[in-house]
C-alpha positions as CSV (number, residue, x, y, z in Angstrom):
1,M,0.0,0.3,-0.2
2,T,3.1,2.2,-0.5
3,S,5.7,3.8,-2.7
4,R,8.0,1.2,-1.9
5,T,11.3,2.7,-2.6
6,P,14.8,2.4,-0.7
7,Q,15.4,5.7,1.3
8,A,18.8,7.4,2.0
9,G,19.9,6.3,5.4
10,D,18.5,2.7,5.5
11,R,19.6,0.8,8.6
12,D,19.2,-2.7,10.6
13,P,17.0,-2.4,13.1
14,P,18.4,-2.2,16.4
15,P,18.9,-5.4,18.3
16,A,16.2,-4.8,21.3
17,S,13.4,-4.3,17.7
18,Q,15.1,-7.5,16.3
19,A,14.4,-9.4,19.8
20,A,10.7,-8.4,19.7
21,A,10.3,-8.8,16.1
22,S,12.0,-12.7,16.6
23,D,9.1,-13.4,19.4
24,R,6.0,-11.5,17.5
25,S,7.4,-14.1,14.3
26,A,7.4,-16.7,16.1
27,G,4.2,-16.6,18.0
28,L,2.8,-16.2,14.0
29,R,4.5,-19.5,12.8
30,T,2.5,-21.1,15.6
31,V,-0.8,-20.2,13.9
32,I,0.2,-20.7,10.6
33,D,1.5,-24.5,11.4
34,A,-1.5,-25.2,13.1
35,A,-3.8,-23.8,9.9
36,I,-1.2,-25.6,7.5
37,A,-1.7,-29.0,9.8
38,Q,-5.7,-27.9,9.7
39,A,-5.8,-27.9,5.9
40,G,-3.7,-31.4,5.9
41,G,-0.4,-30.3,5.5
42,R,-0.1,-27.4,2.5
43,L,-2.0,-23.8,2.9
44,P,-3.2,-21.8,-0.1
45,F,-0.7,-19.0,-0.2
46,D,-4.0,-16.4,-0.4
47,R,-4.7,-17.9,3.5
48,Y,-0.9,-17.5,4.3
49,M,-0.8,-13.8,3.0
50,A,-3.9,-13.4,5.0
51,L,-2.2,-14.7,8.2
52,A,0.9,-12.8,7.6
53,L,-0.7,-9.2,7.0
54,Y,-4.1,-9.6,9.2
55,A,-3.5,-12.4,12.1
56,P,-5.0,-10.5,15.1
57,G,-2.1,-9.0,17.7
58,L,0.4,-10.9,15.1
59,G,0.4,-10.0,11.4
60,Y,1.9,-7.2,9.9
61,Y,-0.9,-4.9,9.7
62,A,-2.4,-6.4,13.4
63,R,0.6,-5.3,15.5
64,D,1.5,-2.2,17.2
65,S,4.5,-1.1,15.3
66,R,4.8,1.6,13.1
67,Q,4.1,0.7,9.2
68,F,3.9,4.2,7.6
69,G,6.9,7.0,7.5
70,T,9.5,8.5,5.2
71,M,12.6,7.3,6.8
72,P,13.7,4.1,8.0
73,A,14.9,5.9,11.3
74,S,11.2,6.5,12.0
75,G,11.2,3.0,12.5
76,S,8.9,1.9,9.6
77,D,9.1,0.1,6.9
78,F,7.9,2.0,3.6
79,V,6.3,5.8,2.7
80,T,3.0,6.3,1.3
81,A,1.8,9.3,-0.6
82,P,0.3,11.4,2.0
83,E,2.9,10.6,4.6
84,M,5.0,12.1,1.3
85,S,3.3,15.4,0.8
86,P,0.0,16.9,2.1
87,L,-0.4,18.1,-1.7
88,F,-1.4,14.5,-2.7
89,G,-4.9,14.6,-0.2
90,R,-5.1,19.0,-1.4
91,A,-5.3,17.6,-4.5
92,L,-7.4,14.3,-4.3
93,A,-9.6,16.7,-2.3
94,A,-10.8,18.6,-5.6
95,Q,-11.9,15.5,-7.0
96,V,-14.0,14.3,-4.2
97,A,-15.1,17.8,-3.6
98,Q,-16.9,17.7,-7.5
99,V,-18.4,14.2,-7.5
100,L,-19.8,15.5,-3.7
101,A,-21.5,18.5,-5.6
102,D,-22.3,16.7,-8.6
103,T,-24.0,13.9,-6.5
104,G,-25.6,15.8,-4.1
105,T,-24.0,13.7,-1.1
106,D,-22.0,14.7,1.8
107,T,-20.7,11.5,2.9
108,V,-16.5,9.9,2.5
109,V,-15.9,6.5,2.5
110,E,-12.4,5.5,3.7
111,F,-10.6,1.9,3.4
112,G,-7.7,1.3,5.2
113,A,-6.9,4.6,6.6
114,G,-3.5,3.8,7.1
115,S,-1.6,6.6,10.0
116,G,-4.7,8.1,9.5
117,A,-2.9,11.3,7.1
118,L,-4.8,11.2,4.0
119,A,-7.9,11.5,5.9
120,V,-6.9,14.3,7.8
121,Q,-6.0,15.8,4.6
122,L,-9.6,15.2,3.0
123,L,-11.3,16.4,5.7
124,Q,-9.0,19.9,6.1
125,D,-9.1,20.7,2.2
126,L,-12.7,19.7,1.4
127,D,-13.9,21.9,4.1
128,G,-11.4,24.4,2.6
129,L,-12.8,23.7,-0.5
130,G,-16.4,24.7,1.1
131,A,-17.5,20.5,0.0
132,T,-19.9,19.6,2.8
133,V,-18.8,16.3,4.6
134,R,-21.4,15.9,7.4
135,R,-19.8,11.9,7.6
136,Y,-16.3,10.3,7.1
137,A,-16.7,6.8,7.7
138,I,-13.0,4.7,8.1
139,V,-13.4,0.6,7.5
140,E,-10.2,-0.4,9.1
141,V,-10.0,-3.9,10.0
142,S,-6.7,-3.5,11.8
143,S,-7.7,-2.6,15.4
144,A,-3.7,-1.1,15.8
145,L,-4.1,0.8,13.1
146,R,-7.6,1.6,14.2
147,A,-6.3,3.0,17.4
148,R,-3.6,5.4,15.6
149,Q,-6.2,6.4,13.2
150,Q,-8.4,7.8,16.3
151,E,-5.9,9.4,18.1
152,R,-5.1,11.6,15.1
153,L,-8.7,12.4,14.1
154,A,-9.4,12.8,17.7
155,S,-10.7,16.8,16.9
156,Y,-13.4,16.0,14.3
157,G,-15.0,14.0,17.4
158,D,-18.5,12.6,15.7
159,R,-18.0,13.5,12.5
160,V,-14.9,11.0,11.7
161,R,-16.8,7.2,12.0
162,W,-15.0,4.0,12.7
163,L,-17.0,0.9,11.3
164,D,-16.3,-2.3,11.4
165,A,-17.4,-3.7,8.1
166,M,-18.6,-2.1,4.8
167,P,-21.9,-0.2,4.8
168,E,-24.6,-2.0,3.5
169,R,-25.2,1.3,1.3
170,I,-23.1,3.7,0.2
171,E,-24.0,7.4,-1.0
172,G,-20.8,9.7,-1.7
173,V,-17.7,8.9,-2.4
174,V,-15.3,5.9,-1.5
175,V,-11.4,5.9,-1.5
176,G,-9.0,3.7,-1.3
177,N,-5.5,4.2,-1.1
178,E,-3.3,1.9,-1.6
179,V,-5.8,-0.8,-0.5
180,L,-6.2,-3.1,-3.1
181,D,-2.3,-4.2,-3.5
182,A,-2.6,-5.8,0.4
183,M,-5.4,-8.2,-0.6
184,P,-4.6,-11.6,-0.4
185,V,-3.4,-13.3,-3.6
186,T,-3.6,-16.6,-5.4
187,L,-0.1,-17.6,-7.0
188,L,0.3,-19.4,-10.3
189,C,2.7,-21.7,-11.6
190,W,3.6,-22.5,-15.2
191,T,5.4,-26.1,-15.6
192,G,5.2,-25.7,-19.6
193,R,2.4,-28.4,-19.6
194,E,-0.3,-27.3,-16.5
195,W,-0.4,-24.7,-14.2
196,L,-0.1,-25.5,-10.2
197,E,-1.6,-23.3,-7.9
198,R,1.4,-22.6,-5.2
199,G,1.0,-22.8,-1.6
200,V,2.6,-23.0,2.1
201,A,3.6,-26.0,3.9
202,V,6.5,-26.7,6.4
203,D,9.3,-28.5,5.7
204,P,10.2,-32.0,7.2
205,G,14.0,-31.6,7.3
206,S,14.6,-28.1,8.4
207,G,11.1,-27.2,9.9
208,G,10.9,-24.1,7.9
209,L,8.3,-22.9,5.9
210,C,8.7,-24.0,2.1
211,W,6.2,-24.3,-1.6
212,A,3.9,-27.0,-2.2
213,D,2.4,-26.3,-5.3
214,A,-0.7,-28.4,-6.1
215,P,-3.2,-28.9,-9.7
216,T,-5.4,-26.2,-9.9
217,A,-8.1,-25.2,-13.2
218,L,-6.9,-21.6,-12.9
219,R,-5.1,-20.0,-14.9
220,P,-4.1,-16.1,-15.8
221,P,-7.5,-14.1,-17.2
222,L,-5.8,-13.7,-20.6
223,D,-8.3,-13.5,-23.5
224,G,-5.8,-13.6,-26.7
225,P,-2.9,-15.6,-26.1
226,D,-2.9,-19.5,-25.2
227,D,-0.6,-20.6,-22.3
228,A,2.4,-21.3,-24.4
229,H,2.8,-17.1,-23.9
230,F,4.2,-17.9,-20.6
231,V,7.9,-19.7,-19.9
232,P,7.8,-22.4,-18.4
233,G,8.8,-21.8,-14.2
234,T,7.0,-18.0,-14.5
235,V,5.1,-17.2,-11.4
236,T,2.5,-15.3,-11.2
237,E,-0.9,-13.8,-9.6
238,V,-4.7,-13.9,-9.8
239,H,-7.0,-12.1,-7.4
240,P,-9.9,-12.9,-6.8
241,Q,-10.3,-11.2,-3.1
242,A,-9.8,-7.8,-4.5
243,E,-12.1,-8.2,-7.6
244,A,-15.0,-9.5,-5.0
245,F,-14.3,-6.3,-2.8
246,V,-14.5,-4.2,-5.1
247,A,-17.8,-6.1,-6.7
248,T,-19.0,-5.5,-3.4
249,V,-18.1,-1.8,-3.1
250,A,-19.8,-1.4,-6.3
251,E,-23.3,-3.2,-5.7
252,R,-23.4,-1.4,-2.6
253,L,-22.5,2.3,-4.3
254,A,-26.0,3.9,-4.7
255,R,-25.0,7.1,-5.4
256,G,-21.4,8.7,-6.0
257,A,-17.9,7.6,-6.9
258,A,-15.1,5.0,-5.8
259,L,-11.4,5.8,-6.1
260,F,-8.6,3.9,-5.7
261,I,-5.3,4.7,-6.4
262,D,-2.4,2.1,-6.0
263,Y,0.3,0.8,-8.4
264,G,-0.6,-2.2,-11.2
265,F,-1.0,-2.4,-14.6
266,P,-3.8,-3.2,-17.2
267,E,-4.1,-7.1,-17.5
268,R,-2.2,-7.2,-21.0
269,E,0.7,-5.7,-19.1
270,F,0.5,-7.8,-16.0
271,Y,0.8,-10.6,-17.8
272,L,3.6,-9.8,-20.4
273,P,5.6,-13.0,-20.6
274,E,8.8,-11.7,-19.3
275,R,7.2,-11.2,-16.0
276,T,8.4,-14.4,-15.2
277,G,8.4,-14.2,-11.1
278,G,5.2,-12.2,-11.4
279,T,4.8,-8.8,-9.1
280,L,4.4,-10.5,-5.1
281,M,6.8,-8.5,-3.2
282,C,7.8,-8.0,0.6
283,H,8.9,-4.6,1.9
284,R,11.0,-4.1,5.4
285,A,12.7,-0.9,6.3
286,H,12.1,0.5,3.0
287,R,14.2,-2.2,1.7
288,A,12.4,-4.9,-0.6
289,D,12.7,-9.1,-0.9
290,A,11.1,-11.6,-2.8
291,D,11.2,-13.9,0.2
292,P,7.7,-14.2,2.0
293,L,8.5,-17.0,3.6
294,Q,10.7,-15.3,5.8
295,D,9.9,-13.7,9.3
296,P,5.9,-13.6,8.5
297,G,4.4,-10.7,10.2
298,E,7.6,-8.6,10.3
299,K,7.5,-7.3,6.8
300,D,5.2,-6.2,4.1
301,L,3.3,-8.6,1.3
302,T,2.4,-6.8,-1.5
303,A,1.4,-7.2,-5.3
304,H,0.5,-5.2,-8.1
305,V,-3.2,-4.6,-9.5
306,N,-4.7,-5.9,-12.5
307,F,-6.7,-2.8,-12.7
308,T,-8.4,-4.7,-15.8
309,G,-10.1,-7.4,-13.2
310,I,-10.9,-4.4,-11.0
311,A,-12.6,-2.6,-13.6
312,L,-14.5,-5.8,-15.0
313,A,-15.7,-6.5,-11.6
314,A,-16.8,-3.0,-10.9
315,Q,-19.0,-3.2,-14.2
316,D,-20.6,-6.3,-13.8
317,A,-22.2,-4.9,-10.2
318,G,-24.1,-2.2,-12.2
319,C,-21.1,0.8,-11.9
320,D,-19.6,2.8,-15.2
321,V,-16.1,2.9,-14.8
322,L,-15.5,7.0,-15.1
323,G,-11.8,7.1,-15.4
324,Y,-8.1,5.2,-15.4
325,A,-5.1,7.3,-15.8
326,T,-1.3,7.7,-14.5
327,Q,-1.2,9.0,-10.9
328,G,0.5,12.1,-12.4
329,R,-1.7,13.0,-14.6
330,F,-4.4,12.8,-12.5
331,L,-2.6,14.7,-9.8
332,L,-2.0,17.4,-12.6
333,N,-5.3,17.6,-13.7
334,C,-6.8,18.1,-10.3
335,G,-4.6,21.3,-9.7
336,L,-1.0,19.8,-7.8
337,A,0.7,22.2,-10.4
338,A,-1.0,25.2,-9.0
339,L,-0.6,23.8,-5.5
340,M,3.0,23.5,-6.1
341,Q,3.8,26.7,-7.0
342,S,3.2,28.2,-3.7
343,A,4.8,25.5,-1.7
344,D,8.3,25.9,-0.4
345,V,11.2,24.2,-2.0
346,P,11.3,21.1,0.2
347,A,7.6,20.5,-0.3
348,R,7.7,21.2,-3.9
349,V,10.6,18.1,-4.0
350,A,8.4,15.8,-2.0
351,A,5.0,16.5,-3.9
352,H,7.0,16.0,-7.4
353,R,7.8,12.2,-6.2
354,L,3.8,12.2,-6.5
355,V,4.1,12.7,-10.5
356,A,7.6,12.3,-11.6
357,E,7.5,8.8,-14.1
358,H,10.4,7.8,-12.5
359,E,8.7,7.7,-8.7
360,M,5.0,7.1,-8.6
361,G,3.6,9.4,-11.0
362,E,3.6,6.5,-14.1
363,L,3.4,3.3,-12.2
364,F,0.7,4.1,-9.4
365,K,-3.0,4.5,-11.2
366,V,-6.2,5.9,-10.1
367,I,-9.3,4.3,-11.5
368,A,-13.0,5.7,-10.9
369,F,-16.1,4.0,-10.7
370,G,-19.7,4.9,-10.2
371,R,-23.2,5.3,-10.5
372,G,-25.7,9.0,-10.9
373,V,-22.9,10.8,-11.6
374,G,-23.5,13.3,-14.2
375,A,-20.4,15.0,-14.2
376,E,-16.8,14.3,-16.4
377,L,-14.4,13.9,-13.6
378,I,-11.8,16.4,-13.3
379,G,-9.2,14.1,-12.7
380,F,-9.4,11.9,-15.9
381,M,-9.4,15.5,-18.3
382,T,-7.0,14.9,-20.2
383,G,-4.5,11.4,-20.4
384,D,-7.4,8.9,-19.1
385,R,-6.2,5.7,-20.2
386,T,-9.7,3.8,-20.3
387,H,-9.3,2.5,-23.3
388,T,-6.2,0.4,-22.6
389,L,-8.2,-1.8,-19.8
């Protein structure tokens, strides 16, 4: 859920934090081992990923540690756009305000609010734009993150509410910044003859976690080339949980728009033959690695988003796709350049990372879908790539 680029000043965590991490990881291993045994010796990767990220009190997002920050010295593992620059929220607020005005609604629902930084930015800037936001609802599955958000947003009182589950009916604007990439994925492996689903088991020799594959009817959702398109040994992901989540949001969105910002590709780019290792990665102390089985619960697990699948899920649930663009183009359409002109030099440098092609500007995308929206959204006035989905 992040700009997961190594930062200057990377260093190893101090011994005390390493000991605490070891204790937490051992506790989570006990939970994972029990789940593997209950599943008959092999746990599908999506279930493993769910435990590694969300097991109560032990998973990466359920632990009482800091995930978000600009530098490793803060104890963080990665930086997201709202932490990088408050101008991210100010630009996004312009788009949110337009939809609220067009639909006559007054509610914002944010999924996975992280540190609460984006919620603060949106509330401040929507007020400044004269938008009426009577209710800001946060759906947060992590009790540890919810506690931090409540502390940060305490000054807004009852205007901000926390929900345990998605509302049954949504009228307003839904926001999700780097939410879809943290949803468990299914891993597939191509042998050259058949697809296997990757799972996790306990190595009988070392006692560590290891891969365990099994035949499956699943395959990447490509309409064009057949399986020969893939190089033998390819590992890739499919995203049933993210697509099911988006379908539910779309079904419950009675009036308004949903805006999801994340890194990823349209389907044809996601399943390029040269992408033989897939996109699954881990992040810890602003460093990346490709071993999700090591130190479960102590690092982020993430996979890029297949935005074609997200668009189809929303459409199948009855919503219109309102736009799809790079984050850079979206933010510039929403007035980021003017905001940067009035900022000081350090703030401009930070905001530049949001739009620079070699930073977050090109890899990160924004997709919008909705129901009952009459206006052409300002964030997609130029550079709309919906035709590529």
